[in-house]
Each structure stands twice: as C-alpha cells, then as structure tokens.
C-alpha positions as CSV (number, residue, x, y, z in Angstrom):
1,X,37.8,-18.4,41.9
2,X,34.1,-19.6,41.8
3,X,33.0,-15.9,41.2
4,X,35.3,-15.5,38.2
5,X,33.9,-18.8,36.6
6,X,30.3,-17.7,37.3
7,X,31.1,-14.2,35.8
8,X,32.6,-15.7,32.7
9,X,29.7,-18.1,32.2
10,X,27.2,-15.4,32.6
11,X,29.0,-13.2,30.2
12,X,29.3,-15.9,27.6
13,X,25.5,-16.6,27.9
14,X,24.7,-13.0,27.5
15,X,26.9,-12.4,24.5
16,X,25.4,-15.5,22.9
17,X,21.9,-14.2,23.5
18,X,22.7,-10.9,21.9
19,X,24.4,-12.4,18.9
20,X,21.3,-14.6,18.3
21,X,18.8,-11.8,18.6
22,X,17.0,-10.8,15.4
23,X,18.3,-8.0,13.4
24,X,16.8,-4.6,14.1
25,X,15.6,-2.3,11.4
26,X,16.4,1.4,11.8
27,X,15.7,4.6,9.9
28,X,19.3,4.5,8.5
29,X,18.3,1.6,6.3
30,X,16.0,4.0,4.3
31,X,18.9,6.3,3.8
32,X,21.1,3.4,2.8
33,X,18.5,2.2,0.3
34,X,18.3,5.8,-1.2
35,X,22.2,5.8,-1.4
36,X,22.1,2.5,-3.3
37,X,19.8,4.2,-5.9
38,X,16.5,2.8,-4.7
39,X,13.3,4.9,-4.5
40,X,12.8,4.3,-0.8
41,X,10.8,7.1,0.9
42,X,10.0,5.6,4.2
43,X,9.9,2.3,6.3
44,X,7.1,0.9,4.2
45,X,9.6,0.3,1.4
46,X,10.2,-2.9,3.3
47,X,7.7,-3.1,6.1
48,X,3.8,-3.3,6.0
49,X,3.4,-0.7,8.8
50,X,4.6,2.8,8.6
51,X,6.3,2.8,12.0
52,X,7.6,-0.7,12.7
53,X,8.8,-1.4,16.3
54,X,11.7,-3.5,17.2
55,X,9.9,-5.0,20.1
56,X,6.9,-6.3,18.0
57,X,8.8,-7.3,14.9
58,X,7.5,-10.4,13.1
59,X,8.7,-11.6,9.6
60,X,5.0,-11.4,8.6
61,X,5.2,-7.6,9.1
62,X,7.6,-7.3,6.1
63,X,6.3,-6.9,2.6
64,X,7.8,-8.9,-0.3
65,X,10.9,-6.7,-0.6
66,X,11.5,-6.9,3.1
67,X,11.2,-10.6,3.0
68,X,13.7,-10.7,0.2
69,X,16.2,-8.7,2.3
70,X,15.5,-10.9,5.4
71,X,16.1,-14.1,3.4
72,X,19.4,-12.7,2.1
73,X,20.5,-11.9,5.7
74,X,19.6,-15.4,6.8
75,X,21.4,-16.9,3.8
76,X,24.5,-14.9,4.7
77,X,24.1,-15.4,8.4
78,X,24.4,-11.8,9.2
79,X,22.4,-9.3,11.3
80,X,22.8,-6.3,9.1
81,X,20.8,-5.7,6.0
82,X,22.8,-4.9,2.8
83,X,20.6,-2.4,0.9
84,X,22.7,-2.9,-2.2
85,X,21.0,-6.3,-2.5
86,X,17.9,-4.4,-3.4
87,X,19.3,-4.0,-6.9
88,X,18.9,-7.7,-7.4
89,X,15.3,-7.8,-6.1
90,X,13.2,-9.6,-8.8
91,X,10.5,-7.7,-10.6
92,X,10.1,-4.8,-12.9
93,X,11.6,-1.4,-12.4
94,X,8.4,-0.2,-10.7
95,X,9.1,-2.9,-8.0
96,X,12.6,-1.8,-7.2
C-alpha cells in the first residue's frame, strides 16, 4: 500500500511540474502564423535569435511581437500560442 501512495504522489508531482513548465516554441508556429495571414518567414518573426533553443529560452529573447504573444498566453493561462492573436498586434501594417 505504501508503494502505491508513493507512486501516486510522485506522479502527481511530475505532472504538476510538466504543466508548470514554460511554453515551448516550435517551427510549426511559423507555419501557423503564415496560415493566419501574417508575413512570418522564420523564427525571428517573434524571437531575436534565428534559432531559439527551448533549453535556453528567456522572455528577453523575444522581440516585441513575441512578447505580445507571451503576454496573451499568460493572460489566458495557456501553454500554446494562438497565432490568430497576431492580427490584433498593435502597430502599422508593416509591423504585422
């Protein structure tokens, strides 16, 4: 019985840690942004570096557009970016 309780506790802690981990960007987000009608060409559409790494991600490594998406994710309390939100990014057409 003690092993079962330990297993359940460890599983709960692990799942909680995974749920609390920061969102990970992936190349599919560029495709999703294009699908939403945005002129995204590469990761630098939202990131400062051209090849961001999940392991070294810091919010400071995002450009203003990326920070806008991150804030939206935090406001909605989700781990997945919604590229449709880019349509409401403030700024002129050249900034979209």
